[in-house]
Residue frames relative to the residue before (quaternion, step in Angstrom):
aa qw qx qy qz dx dy dz
R 1.0000 0.0000 0.0000 0.0000 0.00 0.00 0.00
V 0.6312 0.5192 -0.3481 0.4592 3.64 1.05 -0.61
R 0.5018 -0.6977 0.4702 0.2010 3.49 -0.99 1.14
A 0.7674 0.3489 -0.1961 0.5008 3.64 1.10 -0.70
N 0.4356 -0.6471 0.5249 0.3405 3.60 -1.16 0.43
V 0.2717 -0.7973 0.5173 0.1517 3.64 -0.45 1.24
T 0.6329 0.5317 -0.3502 0.4406 3.59 1.15 -0.12
D 0.6100 0.5131 -0.3104 0.5180 3.59 1.36 -0.46
I 0.0486 -0.8279 0.5585 -0.0185 3.63 -0.17 1.34
S 0.3618 0.7559 -0.4856 0.2488 3.67 1.21 -0.01
H 0.7526 0.3936 -0.2356 0.4724 3.64 0.80 -0.63
L 0.5228 0.6541 -0.4009 0.3716 3.77 1.20 -0.13
V 0.0906 -0.7143 0.6876 0.0933 3.44 -1.45 0.44
S 0.5582 -0.5153 0.4638 0.4558 3.63 -1.13 0.16
E 0.6722 -0.5383 0.3548 0.3639 3.43 -1.23 0.62
S 0.6301 0.5124 -0.3361 0.4769 3.61 1.13 -0.54
G 0.4745 -0.7360 0.3893 0.2857 3.56 1.20 -0.20
D 0.6804 0.5127 -0.2813 0.4417 3.55 1.24 -0.37
V 0.7398 0.3592 -0.2735 0.4988 3.62 1.06 -0.05
P 0.2426 -0.7767 0.5553 0.1719 3.70 -0.28 1.06
L 0.4299 -0.7376 0.4595 0.2449 3.56 -0.96 0.72
D 0.5504 0.5922 -0.3803 0.4491 3.51 1.36 0.01
V 0.3969 0.7358 -0.4878 0.2513 3.65 1.14 0.28
G 0.5324 0.6621 -0.3681 0.3777 3.52 1.28 -0.34
A 0.5890 0.5761 -0.3277 0.4624 3.57 1.29 -0.75
Q 0.6493 0.4998 -0.3626 0.4440 3.67 1.05 -0.58
T 0.7319 0.4563 -0.2349 0.4482 3.55 1.16 -0.60
G 0.4824 -0.6358 0.4185 0.4334 3.44 1.52 -0.31
R 0.6579 0.4834 -0.3723 0.4415 3.65 1.00 0.07
T 0.5233 -0.6428 0.4609 0.3170 3.56 -1.06 0.52
P 0.4186 -0.7354 0.4567 0.2744 3.61 -0.65 0.95
V 0.1485 -0.7770 0.6058 0.0853 3.49 -0.98 0.72
P 0.2582 -0.7805 0.5413 0.1762 3.67 -0.39 1.13
H 0.0028 -0.7810 0.6237 -0.0324 3.49 -1.04 0.81
G 0.7623 0.3001 -0.2095 0.5339 3.67 -0.63 1.05
P 0.7413 -0.3952 0.3104 0.4450 3.51 -1.37 -0.12
C 0.0072 -0.7954 0.6058 -0.0200 3.53 -0.86 0.86
V 0.1466 -0.7875 0.5908 0.0961 3.65 -1.23 0.41
A 0.1816 -0.7666 0.6010 0.1348 3.48 -1.33 0.45
Y 0.1814 -0.7965 0.5620 0.1296 3.59 -0.78 0.58
R 0.5170 -0.5980 0.5168 0.3288 3.64 -1.32 0.56
E 0.6863 -0.4864 0.3422 0.4188 3.62 -1.22 0.45
E 0.6820 0.4613 -0.3059 0.4781 3.64 0.97 -0.65
G 0.6176 -0.6078 0.3099 0.3914 3.64 1.24 -0.04
A 0.5494 0.6191 -0.4128 0.3801 3.54 1.31 0.01
L 0.5964 -0.5996 0.3882 0.3662 3.54 -1.11 0.79
W 0.1632 -0.8124 0.5560 0.0645 3.59 -0.83 0.82
L 0.8122 0.0150 0.0873 0.5766 3.63 1.05 -0.96
E 0.0208 -0.7383 0.6713 0.0612 3.42 -1.27 0.77
I 0.0931 0.8117 -0.5655 0.1122 3.65 -0.66 0.95
T 0.2577 -0.7858 0.5449 0.1385 3.48 -1.07 0.69
Y 0.1749 -0.8094 0.5526 0.0943 3.64 -0.69 0.94
A 0.0477 -0.7263 0.6668 0.1599 3.60 -1.25 0.15
H 0.8518 -0.1529 0.0150 0.5008 3.41 -0.60 1.48
G 0.7942 -0.3513 0.1665 0.4670 3.60 0.85 0.98
T 0.6870 0.4316 -0.2455 0.5305 3.62 1.30 -0.20
A 0.5103 -0.6373 0.4805 0.3203 3.62 -0.91 0.97
H 0.1694 0.7454 -0.6081 0.2143 3.67 -0.59 1.17
G 0.8104 0.2268 -0.2504 0.4786 3.45 -0.56 1.27
L 0.8341 -0.1930 0.1216 0.5023 3.61 -1.26 -0.38
Y 0.0344 -0.7340 0.6776 -0.0301 3.46 -1.44 0.88
R 0.1290 0.7709 -0.6116 0.1225 3.57 -0.82 1.10
D 0.0543 0.7956 -0.6028 -0.0263 3.34 -1.01 0.74
F 0.3075 -0.7936 0.5120 0.1159 3.62 -1.03 0.73
W 0.5645 -0.5686 0.5082 0.3158 3.50 -1.36 0.70
S 0.6181 -0.5509 0.3793 0.4130 3.68 -1.22 0.34
N 0.6114 0.5852 -0.3251 0.4221 3.64 1.32 -0.15
G 0.5236 -0.5946 0.3776 0.4793 3.47 1.60 -0.33
A 0.5569 0.6137 -0.4204 0.3695 3.60 0.99 -0.25
L 0.5394 -0.6155 0.4387 0.3711 3.63 -1.02 0.68
A 0.2531 -0.7693 0.5697 0.1400 3.63 -1.00 0.80
S 0.7661 -0.2225 0.1027 0.5941 3.53 0.93 -0.69
E 0.1119 -0.7891 0.6027 0.0386 3.42 -1.49 0.49
G 0.1984 0.7696 -0.5888 0.1473 3.64 -0.93 0.55
Q 0.4352 -0.6476 0.5558 0.2868 3.37 -1.44 -0.32
F 0.2604 -0.7246 0.6180 0.1590 3.51 -1.28 0.65
T 0.0869 -0.7333 0.6717 0.0595 3.66 -1.02 0.65
A 0.8424 -0.1635 0.0275 0.5128 3.61 -0.67 1.24
G 0.7736 -0.3907 0.1799 0.4653 3.61 0.81 0.93
Q 0.7194 0.4099 -0.2926 0.4783 3.52 1.20 0.12
Q 0.5707 -0.5788 0.4429 0.3783 3.54 -1.11 0.63
D 0.0578 0.7987 -0.5943 0.0743 3.63 -0.79 0.88
G 0.8025 0.2644 -0.2359 0.4801 3.52 -1.13 0.90
D 0.6857 -0.4923 0.2965 0.4467 3.55 -1.12 -0.25
W 0.1596 -0.7308 0.6624 0.0411 3.57 -1.02 1.07
R 0.1769 -0.7705 0.6109 0.0425 3.34 -1.21 1.17
F 0.1683 -0.7961 0.5810 0.0167 3.48 -1.01 1.04
Y 0.2086 -0.8322 0.5137 0.0086 3.55 -0.71 1.17
N 0.4810 -0.6071 0.5616 0.2908 3.51 -1.28 0.52
R 0.6861 -0.5139 0.3551 0.3729 3.50 -1.27 0.49
D 0.6275 0.5211 -0.3096 0.4888 3.61 1.37 -0.56
G 0.6018 -0.5922 0.3631 0.3941 3.60 1.19 -0.24
S 0.5389 0.6142 -0.3864 0.4279 3.51 1.37 -0.24
L 0.5799 -0.6141 0.4517 0.2874 3.45 -1.17 0.97
R 0.1916 -0.7965 0.5642 0.1028 3.68 -0.65 1.03
E 0.8221 -0.0569 0.1472 0.5470 3.61 0.73 -1.02
V 0.1178 -0.7365 0.6592 0.0959 3.51 -1.18 0.63
I 0.0366 -0.7857 0.6162 -0.0410 3.57 -0.75 1.11
S 0.2182 -0.7523 0.6097 0.1215 3.57 -0.93 1.09
F 0.1813 -0.7363 0.6514 0.0269 3.52 -1.16 1.10
R 0.0282 -0.7057 0.7057 0.0573 3.47 -1.47 0.51
R 0.8557 -0.0937 0.0324 0.5079 3.58 -0.54 1.18
G 0.7501 -0.4273 0.2083 0.4598 3.45 1.09 0.84
Q 0.6671 0.4684 -0.3094 0.4897 3.55 1.28 -0.17
E 0.4831 -0.6588 0.5066 0.2756 3.60 -0.97 0.90
E 0.1724 -0.7993 0.5723 0.0623 3.52 -0.88 1.03
T 0.7725 -0.0749 0.0708 0.6266 3.58 0.95 -0.88
S 0.0989 -0.7637 0.6335 0.0753 3.41 -1.38 0.44
S 0.0716 -0.7843 0.6136 0.0571 3.60 -1.01 0.75
Q 0.2322 -0.7651 0.5894 0.1156 3.57 -0.53 1.17
L 0.1899 -0.8269 0.5253 0.0654 3.60 -0.57 1.09
S 0.7885 -0.1099 0.1576 0.5843 3.59 0.78 -0.99
L 0.4054 -0.6803 0.5652 0.2310 3.52 -1.28 0.71
G 0.2063 -0.8526 0.4549 0.1535 3.65 1.21 -0.23
């Protein structure tokens, strides 16, 4: 259900924006993201906010439509979707809430087709 590939870190930078995570390629080591990270679209708009713990998605996840509206938000626990995830239409209205437990969908509530 997540729109972004959380294992592809090539497009991420640290949340401060000044430290690209691909610096490991220059040293021959694989980069390992840790902490809050962000990714931007080619035109510079925010696309993704995600938190990692030693290379594994763990914590807040939010991604955004190209118009800047929130597309989805939820939490990762040890690389798996966990808890309530909210999915939004392009106009910002809530479309669906899905509850996950350890990466498995438990319940889904369709709210609007927007």
